[in-house]
Every structure is written in structure tokens, then in C-alpha cells.
Backbone as numpy.savetxt, mean C-alpha at the origin, in Angstrom:
# Nx Ny Nz CAx CAy CAz Cx Cy Cz
-8.01 -11.35 7.97 -9.44 -11.10 7.87 -9.72 -10.36 6.58
-10.70 -10.86 5.82 -11.04 -10.23 4.55 -12.40 -9.60 4.66
-12.50 -8.35 4.31 -13.79 -7.68 4.27 -14.15 -7.43 2.84
-15.44 -7.20 2.57 -15.84 -6.96 1.20 -17.07 -6.09 1.13
-17.22 -5.47 -0.02 -18.39 -4.65 -0.29 -19.25 -5.45 -1.25
-20.51 -5.72 -0.87 -21.40 -6.51 -1.71 -22.21 -5.60 -2.61
-22.31 -5.97 -3.87 -23.08 -5.19 -4.83 -24.51 -5.65 -4.84
-25.42 -4.73 -5.08 -26.82 -5.06 -5.26 -27.07 -5.12 -6.75
-27.38 -6.30 -7.25 -27.63 -6.48 -8.67 -29.13 -6.62 -8.85
-29.75 -5.58 -9.39 -31.21 -5.56 -9.48 -31.75 -5.49 -8.07
-32.59 -6.50 -7.73 -33.18 -6.52 -6.38 -32.58 -7.63 -5.54
-31.53 -8.31 -6.06 -30.99 -9.47 -5.37 -29.61 -9.18 -4.83
-29.35 -9.56 -3.60 -28.03 -9.42 -2.99 -27.37 -10.79 -2.96
-26.20 -10.87 -3.60 -25.48 -12.14 -3.62 -24.44 -12.14 -2.51
-24.48 -13.15 -1.66 -23.45 -13.30 -0.62 -22.32 -14.11 -1.21
-21.13 -13.53 -1.20 -19.98 -14.16 -1.85 -18.98 -14.63 -0.81
-18.38 -15.75 -1.02 -17.33 -16.23 -0.12 -16.04 -15.51 -0.43
-15.14 -15.40 0.56 -13.90 -14.65 0.37 -12.97 -15.32 -0.63
-13.17 -16.58 -0.91 -12.31 -17.28 -1.86 -13.10 -17.73 -3.08
-14.12 -16.96 -3.46 -14.98 -17.34 -4.58 -14.17 -17.47 -5.86
-14.51 -18.47 -6.66 -13.79 -18.66 -7.91 -14.32 -17.72 -8.96
-13.54 -17.52 -10.04 -13.97 -16.65 -11.12 -15.24 -17.18 -11.78
-15.37 -18.52 -11.89 -16.56 -19.11 -12.51 -17.81 -18.73 -11.73
-17.75 -18.85 -10.41 -18.89 -18.50 -9.58 -19.23 -17.02 -9.72
-18.22 -16.17 -9.67 -18.45 -14.75 -9.76 -19.13 -14.39 -11.08
-18.61 -14.93 -12.17 -19.15 -14.52 -13.47 -20.51 -15.13 -13.76
-20.84 -16.22 -13.08 -22.21 -16.72 -13.20 -23.19 -15.73 -12.58
-22.69 -14.88 -11.71 -23.53 -13.86 -11.08 -23.42 -12.53 -11.81
-22.81 -12.53 -12.99 -22.73 -11.40 -13.92 -21.91 -10.22 -13.40
-21.08 -10.45 -12.40 -20.17 -9.39 -11.98 -19.04 -9.26 -13.00
-18.47 -8.06 -13.10 -17.45 -7.82 -14.12 -16.16 -8.57 -13.85
-15.72 -8.61 -12.59 -14.42 -9.20 -12.29 -14.30 -9.44 -10.79
-13.23 -10.12 -10.40 -12.89 -10.28 -8.99 -11.51 -9.68 -8.75
-11.32 -9.12 -7.58 -10.04 -8.50 -7.23 -9.79 -8.68 -5.74
-8.55 -9.01 -5.40 -8.12 -9.09 -4.01 -6.97 -8.14 -3.82
-7.01 -7.35 -2.75 -5.97 -6.36 -2.51 -5.83 -6.10 -1.01
-4.69 -5.53 -0.59 -4.51 -5.19 0.82 -5.14 -3.85 1.14
-5.51 -3.65 2.40 -6.01 -2.35 2.81 -4.86 -1.35 2.89
-5.19 -0.08 3.03 -4.16 0.94 3.12 -4.04 1.76 1.86
-2.86 2.31 1.61 -2.64 3.25 0.51 -3.09 2.74 -0.86
-2.88 1.46 -1.21 -3.28 1.01 -2.55 -4.78 1.11 -2.82
-5.59 1.19 -1.76 -7.04 1.29 -2.00 -7.42 2.64 -2.58
-6.61 3.67 -2.37 -6.99 5.01 -2.81 -7.06 5.13 -4.33
-6.05 4.70 -5.11 -6.19 4.79 -6.56 -7.27 3.86 -7.12
-7.76 2.95 -6.28 -8.82 2.03 -6.70 -10.14 2.34 -6.01
-10.26 3.57 -5.49 -11.46 3.91 -4.72 -12.73 3.73 -5.52
-12.70 4.11 -6.81 -13.90 4.01 -7.64 -14.32 2.55 -7.78
-13.34 1.67 -7.98 -13.64 0.25 -8.11 -14.20 -0.31 -6.81
-13.68 0.15 -5.69 -14.16 -0.32 -4.39 -15.59 0.12 -4.16
-15.92 1.33 -4.59 -17.27 1.84 -4.40 -18.26 1.24 -5.39
-17.80 0.87 -6.58 -18.72 0.46 -7.64 -18.68 -1.03 -7.97
-17.61 -1.73 -7.62 -17.46 -3.11 -8.05 -17.21 -4.02 -6.85
-17.03 -5.29 -7.14 -16.75 -6.27 -6.09 -15.25 -6.39 -5.88
-14.76 -5.76 -4.81 -13.33 -5.80 -4.49 -13.19 -6.34 -3.07
-12.38 -7.35 -2.91 -12.13 -7.91 -1.59 -10.85 -7.29 -1.02
-10.93 -6.85 0.21 -9.82 -6.15 0.85 -9.40 -6.91 2.09
-8.12 -7.26 2.15 -7.62 -8.01 3.29 -6.71 -7.12 4.15
-6.81 -7.27 5.44 -5.93 -6.55 6.36 -4.65 -7.32 6.64
-4.55 -8.52 6.08 -3.34 -9.33 6.23 -2.78 -9.65 4.84
-1.79 -8.89 4.38 -1.22 -9.09 3.04 -0.69 -10.50 2.80
-0.42 -11.24 3.86 0.07 -12.61 3.69 -1.00 -13.52 3.08
-2.25 -13.02 3.00 -3.30 -13.79 2.33 -3.11 -13.84 0.82
-2.35 -12.88 0.28 -2.34 -12.67 -1.17 -1.36 -13.57 -1.94
-0.13 -13.80 -1.48 0.82 -14.55 -2.31 0.30 -15.87 -2.85
-0.43 -16.64 -2.05 -0.93 -17.93 -2.52 -1.83 -17.78 -3.73
-2.50 -16.62 -3.83 -3.43 -16.41 -4.94 -2.70 -16.28 -6.28
-1.44 -15.89 -6.27 -0.69 -15.84 -7.52 -0.54 -17.24 -8.12
-0.59 -18.26 -7.29 -0.44 -19.63 -7.77 -1.79 -20.28 -8.10
-2.84 -19.91 -7.37 -4.14 -20.54 -7.61 -4.87 -19.92 -8.81
-4.64 -18.61 -9.04 -5.29 -17.95 -10.18 -6.78 -17.76 -10.03
-7.30 -17.72 -8.81 -8.74 -17.61 -8.59 -9.30 -16.21 -8.87
-8.46 -15.20 -8.78 -8.93 -13.83 -8.95 -8.52 -13.28 -10.31
-9.35 -12.38 -10.84 -9.03 -11.74 -12.11 -7.92 -10.71 -11.94
-7.89 -10.06 -10.77 -6.86 -9.06 -10.48 -6.34 -9.26 -9.06
-5.05 -8.98 -8.89 -4.45 -8.95 -7.57 -3.69 -7.64 -7.42
-3.65 -7.11 -6.21 -2.81 -5.95 -5.89 -1.85 -6.40 -4.80
-0.55 -6.14 -5.04 0.44 -6.63 -4.09 1.73 -5.83 -4.21
2.58 -5.98 -3.20 3.92 -5.37 -3.20 4.65 -5.80 -4.46
5.02 -4.84 -5.29 5.55 -5.15 -6.62 6.92 -5.84 -6.59
7.74 -5.52 -5.60 9.07 -6.13 -5.57 9.01 -7.57 -5.08
7.99 -7.91 -4.29 7.81 -9.29 -3.85 7.07 -10.10 -4.91
6.21 -9.43 -5.69 5.43 -10.14 -6.69 6.29 -10.72 -7.80
7.50 -10.18 -7.97 8.38 -10.71 -9.01 8.67 -12.19 -8.79
8.57 -12.65 -7.54 8.80 -14.05 -7.23 7.73 -14.95 -7.85
6.57 -14.34 -8.17 5.45 -15.13 -8.66 5.18 -14.94 -10.15
5.54 -13.77 -10.69 5.19 -13.50 -12.09 6.34 -13.77 -13.06
7.55 -13.92 -12.55 8.69 -14.20 -13.43 8.94 -15.69 -13.54
7.88 -16.43 -13.80 7.97 -17.87 -13.97 7.30 -18.24 -15.29
7.76 -19.33 -15.90 7.20 -19.75 -17.19 5.71 -20.04 -17.10
5.27 -20.55 -15.94 3.86 -20.89 -15.78 3.09 -19.86 -14.96
3.62 -18.64 -14.90 2.97 -17.59 -14.11 1.55 -17.34 -14.59
0.63 -17.20 -13.65 -0.78 -16.98 -13.98 -1.14 -15.50 -14.10
-0.25 -14.61 -13.62 -0.53 -13.18 -13.63 0.60 -12.40 -14.29
0.27 -11.23 -14.79 1.27 -10.34 -15.36 1.07 -8.93 -14.81
2.16 -8.18 -14.78 2.13 -6.79 -14.32 1.24 -5.95 -15.24
0.44 -5.07 -14.63 -0.42 -4.19 -15.44 -0.09 -2.72 -15.22
-0.03 -2.28 -13.98 0.32 -0.88 -13.73 0.72 -0.69 -12.27
1.60 0.30 -12.04 2.00 0.66 -10.69 0.94 1.57 -10.09
0.64 1.35 -8.82 -0.38 2.15 -8.15 0.22 3.14 -7.16
1.12 2.66 -6.32 1.73 3.53 -5.31 3.25 3.37 -5.34
3.94 4.41 -4.86 5.39 4.36 -4.85 5.99 5.24 -3.77
6.72 4.62 -2.86 7.57 5.36 -1.95 6.92 6.26 -0.93
5.89 5.78 -0.24 5.32 6.61 0.84 5.84 6.16 2.20
7.07 5.69 2.23 7.65 5.15 3.46 8.42 6.22 4.24
8.35 6.10 5.57 9.04 7.03 6.46 9.69 6.26 7.60
10.84 6.75 8.04 11.51 6.20 9.20 11.42 7.25 10.30
10.69 6.94 11.35 10.48 7.87 12.44 11.46 7.57 13.57
12.13 8.63 14.06 13.06 8.49 15.17 12.49 9.16 16.40
12.43 8.45 17.51 11.77 8.95 18.71 12.77 9.49 19.72
12.56 10.76 20.07 13.45 11.46 20.99 14.87 11.49 20.43
14.95 11.81 19.12 16.24 11.84 18.42 16.55 13.25 17.94
17.83 13.57 17.90 18.26 14.84 17.37 18.23 14.81 15.85
18.04 15.97 15.24 18.02 16.08 13.79 19.32 15.53 13.19
19.19 14.88 12.03 20.30 14.34 11.25 20.85 13.01 11.79
20.27 12.49 12.88 20.67 11.17 13.33 20.05 10.12 12.41
20.65 8.95 12.33 20.11 7.85 11.53 20.09 6.59 12.38
19.29 5.60 12.00 19.23 4.35 12.78 20.59 3.67 12.87
20.86 3.09 14.03 22.13 2.41 14.28 21.88 0.98 14.77
22.83 0.11 14.48 22.73 -1.26 14.96 22.66 -1.29 16.48
21.82 -2.14 17.01 21.66 -2.25 18.45 20.49 -1.45 18.98
19.94 -0.53 18.17 18.78 0.24 18.61 17.50 -0.57 18.39
16.46 -0.18 19.11 15.18 -0.88 19.02 14.38 -0.30 17.85
14.41 -0.99 16.72 13.79 -0.52 15.49 12.63 -1.44 15.13
11.45 -0.88 14.92 10.27 -1.66 14.54 9.98 -1.47 13.06
9.50 -2.51 12.41 9.16 -2.41 10.99 8.04 -3.39 10.67
7.71 -3.51 9.38 6.62 -4.41 8.98 6.98 -5.12 7.68
6.45 -6.31 7.51 6.62 -7.12 6.31 8.10 -7.25 5.91
8.77 -8.15 6.57 10.18 -8.41 6.28 10.37 -8.74 4.79
11.39 -8.15 4.19 11.75 -8.33 2.78 10.77 -7.72 1.80
9.90 -6.85 2.29 9.02 -6.08 1.40 9.81 -4.90 0.83
9.16 -4.09 0.00 9.84 -2.93 -0.59 10.42 -2.00 0.47
9.62 -1.68 1.47 10.11 -0.77 2.52 11.31 -1.35 3.23
11.28 -2.66 3.50 12.38 -3.31 4.20 13.64 -3.34 3.33
13.48 -3.63 2.03 14.62 -3.63 1.12 15.26 -2.24 1.04
14.41 -1.20 0.96 14.94 0.16 0.88 15.68 0.52 2.16
15.10 0.16 3.31 15.73 0.47 4.60 17.09 -0.21 4.69
17.15 -1.50 4.39 18.41 -2.24 4.49 19.46 -1.68 3.54
19.02 -1.25 2.35 19.95 -0.70 1.37 20.61 0.57 1.89
19.85 1.40 2.60 20.36 2.69 3.08 21.05 2.57 4.43
20.45 1.83 5.35 20.94 1.82 6.73 21.56 0.50 7.18
21.42 -0.53 6.38 21.98 -1.83 6.74 20.94 -2.78 7.31
21.32 -4.04 7.39 20.42 -5.08 7.91 20.52 -5.08 9.43
19.87 -4.11 10.07 20.06 -3.89 11.51 18.76 -4.04 12.31
17.68 -4.45 11.65 16.41 -4.62 12.36 16.31 -6.06 12.86
16.12 -6.26 14.15 15.99 -7.63 14.67 14.79 -8.33 14.03
14.95 -9.63 13.73 13.89 -10.39 13.07 12.59 -10.37 13.87
12.72 -10.29 15.19 11.52 -10.30 16.04 10.78 -8.97 16.03
11.36 -7.95 15.40 10.75 -6.61 15.42 9.90 -6.32 14.20
9.65 -7.33 13.36 8.80 -7.14 12.19 7.36 -7.53 12.51
6.42 -6.71 12.03 5.01 -7.01 12.15 4.48 -7.47 10.79
3.45 -8.29 10.80 2.93 -8.87 9.56 2.38 -7.82 8.59
1.85 -6.73 9.13 1.23 -5.70 8.28 1.37 -4.35 8.95
1.29 -3.29 8.13 1.44 -1.94 8.65 0.34 -1.60 9.65
-0.87 -2.10 9.42 -1.96 -1.77 10.35 -1.72 -2.40 11.72
-1.06 -3.56 11.76 -0.74 -4.19 13.04 0.33 -3.39 13.76
1.34 -2.95 13.02 2.38 -2.10 13.61 1.77 -0.79 14.09
0.87 -0.22 13.30 0.24 1.04 13.69 -0.49 0.89 15.03
-1.25 -0.18 15.17 -1.98 -0.41 16.42 -1.01 -0.52 17.60
0.11 -1.20 17.39 1.12 -1.34 18.44 1.70 0.02 18.81
1.97 0.84 17.81 2.60 2.14 18.07 1.65 3.13 18.74
0.36 2.93 18.62 -0.59 3.84 19.30 -0.50 3.70 20.82
0.11 2.63 21.30 0.24 2.43 22.75 1.49 3.07 23.33
2.28 3.72 22.49 3.51 4.35 22.97 3.18 5.52 23.90
3.94 5.67 24.99 3.65 6.73 25.95 4.56 7.94 25.72
4.45 8.92 26.61 5.18 10.18 26.43 6.69 10.01 26.57
7.13 8.88 27.09 8.56 8.59 27.19 9.06 7.78 26.00
8.18 7.63 25.00 8.47 6.83 23.80 8.77 5.38 24.16
7.98 4.89 25.11 8.09 3.52 25.55 6.78 2.77 25.33
6.89 1.48 25.09 5.73 0.60 25.02 5.96 -0.52 26.02
5.10 -0.58 27.02 5.23 -1.58 28.10 6.61 -1.52 28.75
7.11 -0.28 28.92 8.38 -0.07 29.60 9.61 -0.21 28.73
9.44 -0.50 27.44 10.58 -0.66 26.53 10.68 0.53 25.60
11.85 1.18 25.56 12.06 2.34 24.72 12.07 1.94 23.24
11.33 2.71 22.43 11.32 2.52 20.98 12.21 3.60 20.37
13.21 3.20 19.60 14.12 4.17 18.99 13.63 4.63 17.62
13.22 3.67 16.77 12.82 3.99 15.41 11.66 3.09 14.99
10.91 3.57 14.00 9.86 2.74 13.41 9.76 3.06 11.92
9.69 2.03 11.11 9.48 2.20 9.67 7.97 2.11 9.42
7.40 3.18 8.88 5.95 3.23 8.65 5.69 3.75 7.24
4.43 3.76 6.86 4.04 4.32 5.57 2.88 5.28 5.77
2.63 6.09 4.75 1.42 6.89 4.78 0.26 6.03 4.27
-0.94 6.27 4.83 -1.35 7.38 5.71 -1.18 7.08 7.20
-0.59 5.92 7.53 -0.43 5.57 8.94 0.44 6.58 9.67
1.46 7.12 9.00 2.34 8.10 9.64 1.55 9.28 10.15
0.73 9.88 9.28 -0.06 11.04 9.67 -1.05 10.69 10.77
-1.70 9.55 10.64 -2.66 9.12 11.65 -1.99 8.95 13.01
-0.81 8.34 13.01 -0.08 8.14 14.27 0.34 9.47 14.89
0.85 10.38 14.08 1.26 11.68 14.61 0.08 12.40 15.27
-1.09 12.30 14.66 -2.28 12.92 15.24 -2.66 12.26 16.57
-2.61 10.94 16.59 -2.96 10.19 17.81 -1.97 10.50 18.92
-0.68 10.49 18.59 0.33 10.77 19.61 0.17 12.17 20.19
-0.11 13.14 19.33 -0.30 14.51 19.82 -1.48 14.59 20.77
-2.57 13.90 20.43 -3.75 13.89 21.30 -3.47 13.19 22.62
-2.52 12.24 22.59 -2.18 11.50 23.82 -1.11 12.18 24.66
-0.76 13.41 24.28 0.19 14.17 25.09 1.65 13.91 24.78
1.94 13.23 23.68 3.33 12.98 23.29 3.87 14.20 22.54
5.06 14.59 22.86 5.69 15.74 22.21 6.22 15.31 20.84
5.43 15.55 19.80 5.81 15.10 18.46 6.97 15.90 17.87
7.32 17.03 18.51 8.48 17.79 18.03 9.78 17.03 18.29
9.71 16.01 19.14 10.87 15.18 19.43 10.97 13.97 18.50
10.09 13.93 17.51 10.10 12.82 16.55 10.67 13.33 15.23
11.77 12.74 14.78 12.32 13.14 13.49 11.78 12.19 12.42
11.70 12.71 11.21 11.07 11.98 10.11 12.03 11.91 8.93
12.46 10.70 8.61 13.33 10.48 7.44 12.47 9.95 6.30
12.40 10.69 5.21 11.69 10.23 4.02 12.53 9.12 3.39
12.05 7.88 3.47 12.87 6.75 3.03 13.08 6.76 1.51
12.09 7.22 0.76 12.27 7.31 -0.69 13.38 8.29 -1.04
13.38 9.45 -0.41 14.41 10.45 -0.65 15.78 9.91 -0.24
15.85 9.25 0.91 17.12 8.70 1.38 17.64 7.63 0.43
16.73 6.82 -0.09 17.13 5.76 -1.03 17.69 6.36 -2.31
17.03 7.38 -2.84 17.49 7.99 -4.09 18.82 8.71 -3.91
19.03 9.32 -2.74 20.31 9.97 -2.47 21.42 8.93 -2.33
21.07 7.78 -1.81 22.05 6.71 -1.60 22.35 5.96 -2.89
21.43 6.04 -3.86 21.58 5.31 -5.12 21.35 6.24 -6.30
22.33 7.06 -6.64 22.16 8.04 -7.71 21.88 7.42 -9.08
22.15 6.14 -9.25 21.86 5.50 -10.54 20.39 5.13 -10.68
19.65 5.21 -9.59 18.21 4.93 -9.66 17.54 6.16 -10.26
16.97 6.01 -11.46 16.57 7.15 -12.26 15.09 7.51 -12.19
14.32 6.79 -11.41 12.89 7.04 -11.38 12.50 7.98 -10.23
11.37 8.67 -10.41 10.89 9.59 -9.38 10.40 8.85 -8.14
9.92 7.63 -8.32 9.35 6.87 -7.22 10.12 5.57 -7.04
10.06 5.03 -5.81 10.49 3.65 -5.64 9.23 2.80 -5.67
9.28 1.61 -6.27 8.06 0.83 -6.50 7.42 0.36 -5.21
6.11 0.27 -5.27 5.38 -0.22 -4.10 4.27 -1.13 -4.60
3.02 -0.82 -4.35 1.92 -1.69 -4.76 1.64 -1.57 -6.25
1.36 -2.71 -6.89 1.04 -2.72 -8.31 -0.20 -3.58 -8.56
-0.79 -3.37 -9.72 -1.97 -4.13 -10.14 -1.53 -5.23 -11.10
-1.99 -6.45 -10.84 -1.66 -7.59 -11.68 -2.95 -8.19 -12.23
-2.89 -8.65 -13.49 -4.07 -9.21 -14.13 -3.85 -10.68 -14.42
-4.90 -11.45 -14.24 -4.89 -12.86 -14.58 -4.77 -12.98 -16.10
-3.75 -13.68 -16.58 -3.49 -13.76 -18.02 -4.67 -14.36 -18.77
-5.28 -15.37 -18.21 -6.42 -16.02 -18.86 -7.60 -15.05 -18.97
-7.83 -14.31 -17.88 -8.92 -13.35 -17.89 -8.68 -12.26 -18.93
-7.44 -11.76 -19.02 -7.14 -10.71 -19.99 -7.31 -11.21 -21.42
-6.95 -12.45 -21.66 -7.13 -13.03 -23.00 -8.61 -13.11 -23.36
-9.43 -13.44 -22.37 -10.86 -13.60 -22.62 -11.61 -12.28 -22.62
-11.10 -11.29 -21.88 -11.82 -10.02 -21.72 -10.89 -8.82 -21.90
-10.22 -8.69 -23.03 -9.25 -7.59 -23.22 -9.89 -6.20 -23.12
-11.10 -6.05 -23.63 -11.75 -4.74 -23.57 -12.10 -4.37 -22.14
-12.53 -5.34 -21.35 -12.87 -5.04 -19.96 -11.62 -4.62 -19.18
-10.50 -5.25 -19.48 -9.25 -4.88 -18.81 -8.87 -3.44 -19.15
-8.97 -3.08 -20.42 -8.64 -1.72 -20.83 -9.58 -0.71 -20.20
-10.85 -1.05 -20.08 -11.80 -0.14 -19.44 -11.45 0.07 -17.97
-11.07 -0.99 -17.30 -10.69 -0.85 -15.90 -9.45 0.03 -15.76
-8.46 -0.19 -16.61 -7.24 0.62 -16.55 -7.57 2.09 -16.77
-8.45 2.38 -17.71 -8.85 3.77 -17.96 -9.52 4.37 -16.73
-10.40 3.60 -16.08 -11.07 4.11 -14.88 -10.06 4.36 -13.76
-9.10 3.45 -13.61 -8.10 3.62 -12.56 -7.24 4.86 -12.84
-6.87 5.07 -14.08 -6.08 6.26 -14.44 -6.84 7.54 -14.11
-8.15 7.53 -14.36 -8.96 8.70 -14.01 -9.04 8.87 -12.50
-9.15 7.76 -11.79 -9.19 7.82 -10.33 -7.89 8.37 -9.77
-6.77 7.95 -10.36 -5.46 8.42 -9.92 -5.37 9.94 -10.03
-5.81 10.47 -11.15 -5.81 11.93 -11.34 -6.66 12.60 -10.28
-7.81 12.01 -9.97 -8.71 12.60 -8.97 -8.08 12.63 -7.59
-7.45 11.53 -7.18 -6.93 11.48 -5.81 -5.71 12.37 -5.64
-5.04 12.70 -6.74 -3.91 13.62 -6.66 -4.37 15.07 -6.75
-5.27 15.35 -7.67 -5.66 16.73 -7.93 -6.93 17.17 -7.19
-7.82 16.23 -6.89 -9.11 16.58 -6.29 -9.46 15.67 -5.11
-8.61 15.60 -4.09 -8.88 14.67 -2.98 -10.17 14.97 -2.24
-10.58 16.23 -2.17 -11.83 16.55 -1.49 -13.03 15.96 -2.21
-12.97 15.93 -3.55 -14.06 15.32 -4.33 -14.11 13.82 -4.10
-12.93 13.21 -3.97 -12.87 11.77 -3.70 -13.47 11.48 -2.32
-13.12 12.30 -1.35 -13.67 12.14 0.00 -15.19 12.25 -0.02
-15.70 13.20 -0.78 -17.15 13.38 -0.89 -17.81 12.15 -1.51
-17.18 11.59 -2.53 -17.74 10.40 -3.18 -17.82 9.23 -2.19
-16.80 9.08 -1.37 -16.80 8.01 -0.37 -17.89 8.25 0.67
-17.99 9.49 1.13 -18.96 9.82 2.18 -20.39 9.72 1.69
-20.62 9.89 0.38 -21.97 9.81 -0.17 -22.31 8.39 -0.63
-21.37 7.46 -0.48 -21.61 6.07 -0.85 -22.26 5.34 0.33
-22.44 4.02 0.18 -23.00 3.22 1.26 -22.09 3.21 2.48
-20.80 3.48 2.28 -19.86 3.51 3.41 -20.17 4.68 4.33
-20.47 5.84 3.74 -20.91 7.00 4.51 -19.79 7.72 5.25
-20.17 8.45 6.28 -19.23 9.29 7.02 -18.71 8.63 8.29
-19.21 7.45 8.59 -18.77 6.76 9.80 -17.29 6.37 9.66
-16.48 6.86 10.58 -15.03 6.64 10.47 -14.64 5.18 10.65
-15.41 4.46 11.45 -15.13 3.03 11.63 -15.36 2.28 10.33
-16.45 2.60 9.64 -16.76 1.95 8.37 -15.72 2.32 7.31
-15.30 3.57 7.30 -14.28 4.01 6.34 -12.97 3.28 6.57
-12.57 3.17 7.82 -11.31 2.50 8.15 -11.38 1.01 7.83
-12.54 0.40 8.08 -12.71 -1.02 7.78 -12.59 -1.28 6.28
-13.06 -0.33 5.46 -13.05 -0.53 4.02 -11.71 -0.15 3.38
-11.13 0.96 3.83 -9.93 1.48 3.17 -8.65 1.37 4.01
-8.81 1.33 5.32 -7.64 1.37 6.18 -7.32 2.77 6.66
-8.15 3.74 6.32 -7.98 5.13 6.74 -9.31 5.85 6.59
-9.40 7.04 7.16 -10.62 7.84 7.06 -10.47 8.89 5.96
-11.59 9.47 5.57 -11.54 10.51 4.54 -10.82 11.75 5.05
-10.91 12.02 6.35 -10.23 13.19 6.90 -8.71 13.01 6.83
-8.24 11.82 7.16 -6.81 11.53 7.05 -6.38 11.61 5.59
-7.20 11.07 4.70 -6.87 11.09 3.27 -6.72 12.53 2.78
-7.64 13.39 3.14 -7.57 14.79 2.70 -6.33 15.47 3.26
-5.98 15.15 4.50 -4.81 15.76 5.13 -3.52 15.32 4.43
-3.43 14.04 4.10 -2.22 13.51 3.48 -2.08 13.96 2.02
-3.23 14.16 1.36 -3.21 14.50 -0.07 -3.37 15.99 -0.37
-3.60 16.82 0.61 -3.95 18.21 0.38 -2.82 18.99 -0.30
-3.25 20.01 -1.03 -2.31 20.93 -1.70 -1.38 20.20 -2.67
-1.84 19.09 -3.22 -1.07 18.39 -4.23 0.16 17.68 -3.71
0.31 17.53 -2.39 1.55 16.91 -1.88 1.58 15.40 -2.07
0.41 14.80 -2.30 0.36 13.38 -2.67 1.18 12.51 -1.71
0.89 12.65 -0.42 1.63 11.89 0.58 1.42 10.39 0.46
0.31 9.96 -0.16 0.07 8.54 -0.36 1.05 7.93 -1.37
1.73 8.79 -2.12 2.64 8.29 -3.13 1.92 7.64 -4.30
0.74 8.17 -4.66 0.00 7.64 -5.79 0.77 7.97 -7.06
1.04 6.95 -7.88 1.84 7.15 -9.09 0.98 7.81 -10.17
1.40 8.97 -10.67 0.61 9.67 -11.70 0.42 8.81 -12.95
-0.77 8.87 -13.51 -1.04 8.13 -14.75 -1.07 9.10 -15.91
0.06 9.71 -16.17 0.15 10.70 -17.24 1.24 10.31 -18.21
1.02 10.63 -19.48 1.97 10.25 -20.52 3.23 11.10 -20.52
3.21 12.24 -19.78 4.36 13.15 -19.85 5.38 12.90 -18.73
5.28 11.75 -18.05 6.31 11.43 -17.06 7.65 11.28 -17.76
8.70 11.74 -17.09 10.03 11.67 -17.71 10.42 10.25 -18.07
10.09 9.32 -17.19 10.41 7.92 -17.43 9.18 7.08 -17.10
8.90 6.10 -17.91 7.74 5.24 -17.67 8.01 4.42 -16.41
7.19 4.63 -15.41 7.37 3.96 -14.13 6.57 2.66 -14.16
7.22 1.57 -14.48 6.52 0.31 -14.63 7.36 -0.81 -14.04
7.21 -2.03 -14.57 7.97 -3.13 -14.00 9.47 -3.00 -14.25
9.87 -2.11 -15.16 11.30 -1.83 -15.33 11.89 -1.20 -14.10
11.12 -0.35 -13.44 11.57 0.25 -12.18 11.70 -0.81 -11.10
10.79 -1.78 -11.12 10.86 -2.86 -10.14 12.14 -3.67 -10.32
12.46 -3.98 -11.58 13.67 -4.75 -11.86 14.92 -4.00 -11.41
14.96 -2.70 -11.68 16.11 -1.90 -11.27 16.21 -1.83 -9.76
15.08 -1.60 -9.09 15.06 -1.53 -7.63 15.54 -2.84 -7.03
15.03 -3.94 -7.54 15.43 -5.25 -7.01 16.92 -5.52 -7.25
17.43 -5.06 -8.40 18.86 -5.24 -8.68 19.71 -4.46 -7.69
19.30 -3.24 -7.40 20.04 -2.39 -6.48 20.00 -2.94 -5.05
18.85 -3.48 -4.67 18.68 -3.88 -3.26 19.05 -5.32 -2.99
19.43 -6.07 -4.04 19.85 -7.45 -3.83 21.29 -7.47 -3.32
21.54 -8.01 -2.13 22.91 -8.02 -1.59 23.86 -8.80 -2.50
25.06 -8.31 -2.64 26.08 -8.99 -3.43 26.78 -10.01 -2.52
26.75 -11.26 -2.94 27.40 -12.31 -2.13 28.63 -12.82 -2.86
29.64 -13.17 -2.08 30.88 -13.69 -2.65 30.82 -15.21 -2.82
């Protein structure tokens, strides 16, 4: 399902189809088209979502086909999976910038501290062969049953909200779940309200575990969602692309350093304070966002857009990550 925010241009409201072509969009004088998944990647793009035409899908499986059709000016997608589409001679898109990195967590239910997932346990996850799945397999092994993957984190989150105080869903014990922020924080809040003893839930930071397991990985973050630009569009509109990148960099600084101001901007927009509307647009509420981002902890894993980073976190990190996580076959 794709939702969208419609812009009012003058006094006319244009109704746009979810698969509108770039030609149609630009005939209506909009700056660009963008398709992205809901959840954490929407936060560094909050300004664009509030001010421009951005289509947000709750099913990331809608996006891969767009790398081949080239209908959108920009796409946001899992960076380690996107390499399958951009490393081709006829690729229509190129990497532009990393947005999020390493907000993955492995939650253990009714587990003692320092335990790790084991083969044979009931482990739930999302998006098989995505970044989170590659990192998990690299650290703990290929031990998640194929039937235990959900198409998207929001679908897994909904499933996990039904867990009872015995850490069971429909009578079946759940041992572990691979989740990301802000869903982790949202789930912990929901479980606590439902009478579940969250002190019995252990939390393994998957990014930290991956870096400890792979000391040759030299970057602060493991790659996650990235922004890709249509090559044809960038050739035709280089200045517009640079302006967007500058706005996104400013937004990134805001969501890391001033999350309360970002929350206020969202609440004062057409989206408002209604939590249902906020969740429909972003995949989370402003209250959850402030909780995950407070005190500079940057739980969303928003990649800083600063020149003083020790190492440039770009598609080079993706290549290294993919090299490390690719199984060696004889």
C-alpha cells in the first residue's frame, strides 16, 4: 500500500497516481518524484515529506522493480540489496548518500543475560537477505527458518504486539526477534502497557555485535537505507539534485541535534498531532521519535552529514559490508 502527501500548487490540488511517470509529474511543475519505504529512512527526509511530493510505501517489495523502470527521480532502499540493481552497465540509478545505518536489535524473550540465538529456537525476522538479515547470519549463523521472515518490519511489529506475558503468540513461544528502531522502542512500550515483564527481554545491538565479530570493518555504521538518483534526472537537473542533498544534510543535523524541533515541525504541518496520521505518513509518532532520538543517542541510526567523519560512509562501506557477509563457497 502506497500513501502520499499531495501538494497544493496555487489553488489547484493535483491527484497523482502511485506510479506516475516523471513526465506527468513535471508537467505539473513539481520538483521531483521519490519513492521510499516507511520507517526510519523517512526521518532524515522529513523536510522533503512535509514540503514535496514523496510517496511512501509500507511494503518495501514495491521498490526493486522501480530500479529497472526508472519512473522515479529518486528511490530510497536497502543499500546492500540495491547493489543488485545499480552495479549494472545499464543501471538507471546511482548511489547518492547514506541515510540510516545499523539501528538493528536482536531481542531475546525470557532469556538470561549474555545468551545468544541458537539453531532450533523460534527466531522471527523481516526481509530475508536484507542488511539486517546479512548481519545476523554473519554473527549468529543461518539459523532463522525461512517461514519466520516477514515482508516488512511494520508487519513483524504488528505480529509481535500480540505476544502475551508468557512470550507466546497463539500458544507458540517466541525466543528471539530481529527488529529495528523505532519499532523496538514502540514494541517495548506496548509490551509494558500489556503487562509483559520487559526486564526479561534482553537486547543485543546487532551493529555492535557485527563490528565486534568483524574487526576489519572500519566504519562507525553498518549500511542501511540509502538515497539513489535517476541518472537521467541528475544529468538534466544537476542543480536541483545538489539543492536536495543540501536540504537533506540540514535535516540530518536537525534530527540528530534538535529532534524536538523536528517533532514540532511535523505537528504544525498538515499531518498535525494525530498519532494515526503520523504513523501513516512516517511509520512512527513524534513522541516515539523524540524518545528514540533524545539526548543525542540517535537511536534511528541517522548517518551524520558532516565532513569531519573519520571515514566517508558511502557506497564503499556497502561494498565492504557485502564482501564480509557474502558466504565463502568451495
